[in-house]
C-alpha positions in Angstrom: -10.7 9.9 8.8 -13.7 12.0 9.4 -16.2 13.6 6.8 -18.2 16.9 7.7 -21.5 18.0 7.0 -23.2 14.6 6.2 -26.8 14.4 4.6 -28.8 11.3 3.8 -30.2 11.0 0.6 -32.3 9.0 -2.1 -30.3 7.8 -5.0 -32.1 8.3 -8.3 -29.8 7.5 -11.3 -26.3 7.8 -12.4 -26.1 9.7 -15.7 -22.2 8.8 -16.0 -19.7 7.9 -13.7 -18.8 11.3 -12.3 -22.2 12.3 -11.1 -25.3 11.0 -9.8 -28.9 12.5 -9.3 -30.2 12.2 -5.7 -33.1 13.3 -3.6 -31.9 15.3 -0.6 -33.8 17.2 1.8 -36.9 17.1 -0.3 -35.2 18.3 -3.3 -33.6 16.8 -6.5 -29.7 17.5 -6.8 -26.8 16.6 -8.9 -24.1 15.4 -6.9 -20.4 14.4 -7.5 -19.6 10.6 -7.0 -16.4 10.0 -5.5 -15.9 6.7 -7.0 -15.3 6.2 -11.0 -16.1 2.6 -10.7 -19.2 0.8 -11.9 -20.7 0.2 -8.4 -23.6 -1.3 -10.2 -24.6 -3.7 -7.3 -24.7 -0.8 -5.0 -26.2 2.4 -6.7 -29.8 1.0 -7.3 -32.7 3.5 -7.6 -34.2 4.2 -4.4 -31.4 3.1 -2.2 -30.0 5.3 0.7 -26.9 7.1 0.0 -24.8 9.7 2.1 -23.4 12.9 0.9 -20.7 15.0 2.1 -21.8 18.9 1.8 -19.2 21.6 0.6 -19.3 25.1 1.2 -16.9 25.9 -1.8 -18.6 28.4 -4.0 -16.4 27.6 -6.8 -17.8 23.8 -7.4 -20.3 22.9 -9.5 -22.0 20.6 -7.2 -22.9 21.2 -3.4 -22.3 17.4 -2.3 -20.2 14.4 -2.8 -21.7 11.1 -2.4 -19.3 9.2 -0.1 -21.1 6.1 1.1 -24.2 3.8 0.3 -26.5 1.3 2.0 -26.1 -2.0 0.0 -29.3 -3.7 -0.2 -29.4 -7.1 1.0 -32.5 -9.1 0.6 -33.4 -10.8 3.9 -30.7 -9.0 5.9 -30.1 -5.5 7.1 -28.2 -3.0 4.5 -24.4 -3.0 4.6 -23.2 0.5 4.7 -20.2 0.8 2.2 -17.6 3.8 2.0 -17.3 4.7 -1.9 -14.8 7.2 -1.5 -12.0 6.0 -3.9 -9.5 8.5 -2.1 -10.1 7.3 1.2 -8.3 3.8 1.3 -4.9 5.9 0.8 -5.8 8.2 3.8 -6.8 5.6 6.1 -4.0 3.3 5.4 -1.6 6.3 5.8 -3.3 6.8 9.4 -3.0 3.2 10.1 0.6 3.0 9.5 1.6 6.2 11.1 -0.3 5.2 14.2 2.1 1.9 14.5 -0.3 -0.5 13.1 1.6 -1.9 10.4 3.2 -4.4 12.6 -0.3 -6.0 12.8 0.1 -6.7 8.9 3.9 -8.0 9.2 5.1 -4.4 8.1 7.6 -2.5 10.2 7.1 0.7 11.6 8.2 3.4 9.0 10.7 6.1 10.2 9.7 7.1 6.8 6.3 6.9 4.9 6.1 9.0 1.9 3.2 8.9 -0.4 3.1 8.8 -4.3 6.8 8.0 -4.8 8.3 7.2 -8.5 10.7 4.4 -8.8 11.8 3.7 -12.4 8.8 4.2 -14.7 6.5 3.4 -11.9 4.5 5.4 -9.5 3.5 3.9 -6.2 1.2 4.8 -3.4 3.6 4.7 -0.6 7.3 4.3 0.0 8.6 3.4 3.2 11.7 2.9 5.2 12.8 1.5 8.5 15.9 2.5 9.9 16.6 -0.4 12.5 16.4 -3.2 10.0 17.3 -1.3 6.9 13.9 -2.2 5.2 13.1 -0.1 2.3 9.9 -0.9 0.1 6.9 0.2 -1.8 3.1 -0.3 -1.1 0.1 -0.2 -3.6 -3.3 0.4 -1.9 -6.6 -0.7 -3.4 -10.0 0.0 -2.1 -12.4 -2.6 -2.1 -16.4 -2.2 -2.1 -17.7 -5.5 -3.5 -18.9 -8.3 -1.4 -20.6 -11.6 -2.0 -22.1 -13.2 1.2 -19.5 -11.7 3.4 -16.5 -12.2 1.0 -14.8 -9.4 -0.3 -13.9 -9.2 -3.8 -11.6 -7.1 -5.8 -11.7 -5.9 -8.6 -15.5 -4.8 -9.6 -14.3 -4.5 -13.2 -11.3 -5.4 -15.1 -8.3 -3.5 -14.3 -5.4 -3.4 -16.5 -3.7 -0.7 -14.4 -4.0 -3.3 -11.4 -2.2 -6.0 -13.1 0.5 -3.3 -14.1 1.0 -2.3 -10.7 1.5 -6.1 -9.5 3.9 -6.6 -12.4 5.9 -3.4 -11.1 5.8 -4.5 -7.5 7.2 -7.9 -8.5 10.0 -5.9 -10.2 10.7 -4.0 -7.1 11.2 -7.2 -5.3 13.7 -8.5 -7.9 15.7 -5.2 -7.3 15.8 -6.1 -3.8 13.2 -4.0 -2.4 10.2 -4.9 0.1 7.0 -4.9 -1.8 3.3 -5.2 -0.5 -0.3 -4.7 -1.8 -2.9 -3.8 0.8 -6.7 -4.2 -0.2 -8.7 -1.8 2.0 -12.3 -3.3 2.5 -14.3 -0.2 2.7 -17.0 -2.3 4.7 -17.1 -4.5 7.9 -18.3 -7.8 8.8 -16.3 -9.6 6.1 -14.7 -13.4 6.4 -12.0 -13.1 4.1 -11.0 -11.4 0.8 -10.4 -13.0 -2.5 -9.3 -11.7 -5.9 -12.5 -11.5 -8.3 -11.3 -14.2 -10.9 -14.6 -14.3 -12.4 -14.6 -10.7 -13.5 -10.7 -10.5 -14.3 -8.9 -13.6 -14.1 -5.8 -11.9 -15.2 -5.8 -9.8 -12.1 -6.2 -13.0 -10.0 -3.3 -14.7 -11.5 -0.9 -11.6 -11.4 -1.8 -11.4 -7.5 -0.8 -15.0 -7.1 2.4 -14.6 -9.0 3.0 -11.5 -7.0 2.8 -13.4 -3.6 4.8 -16.2 -4.8 7.6 -13.6 -5.8 7.7 -12.1 -2.3 5.0 -9.5 -2.3 2.8 -9.4 0.8 -0.8 -9.5 -0.2 -2.9 -8.0 2.8 -6.4 -7.0 3.5 -7.6 -5.2 6.1 -11.3 -4.2 6.9 -12.9 -0.9 8.1 -15.3 0.3 10.4 -17.8 2.4 8.6 -20.0 5.1 9.7 -21.8 7.8 7.6 -19.4 10.1 8.7 -16.2 8.2 9.1 -13.8 5.5 7.8 -11.2 3.6 10.0 -9.1 0.5 9.3 -9.6 -2.1 12.3 -8.4 -5.5 11.5 -6.8 -7.8 9.1 -8.9 -10.3 7.3 -7.8 -13.7 5.7 -6.6 -13.5 2.2 -7.8 -16.4 0.1 -5.8 -17.2 -3.3 
């Protein structure tokens, strides 16, 4: 996916989870943050962030904050995409390009976003006509890393645990099911659940894999103006 009209800025503060104050082009601006997560390890005063400009006159803010350079002492900054809407978009692009086979997923004859099954709403439903596969996929965006290890979640997520339970129910009903963690950064050695922050999520993820839910992780190539899924990384549970 491609962003337009990118501006570098200096991060100042984040008054709440929806907005931030930055200095861009020599002027302080209030900008929309396209990620409601905590991101405390990323949005540090003085760090470099990247904004996408908008020409929509109805908006309250001129810019969306979409990426950040993570400060790493003794090493170059790590560019991380922070757009929480991006993982679903790049996953859809990846699947439609026939790359799902690299993850052990069949090439879909049908890939439908935001699909309801029972009381659940999943990110994607897919069908593969040849083998008769039908299944559901949940996509999670990951922005947390420690020494090259990608971790999810960065805060407790009861919603994430609920999604895993629902995928297990899909498998029990005869559907295929998968959760794909999209790493919004590159150079990662592996992905693991963040048991220190939310052990219940890690336990649910392991239970899901034992129930036949595919647990997948794919990293992305990140630039200030684009995000592209590139390669699977090992999953360590």
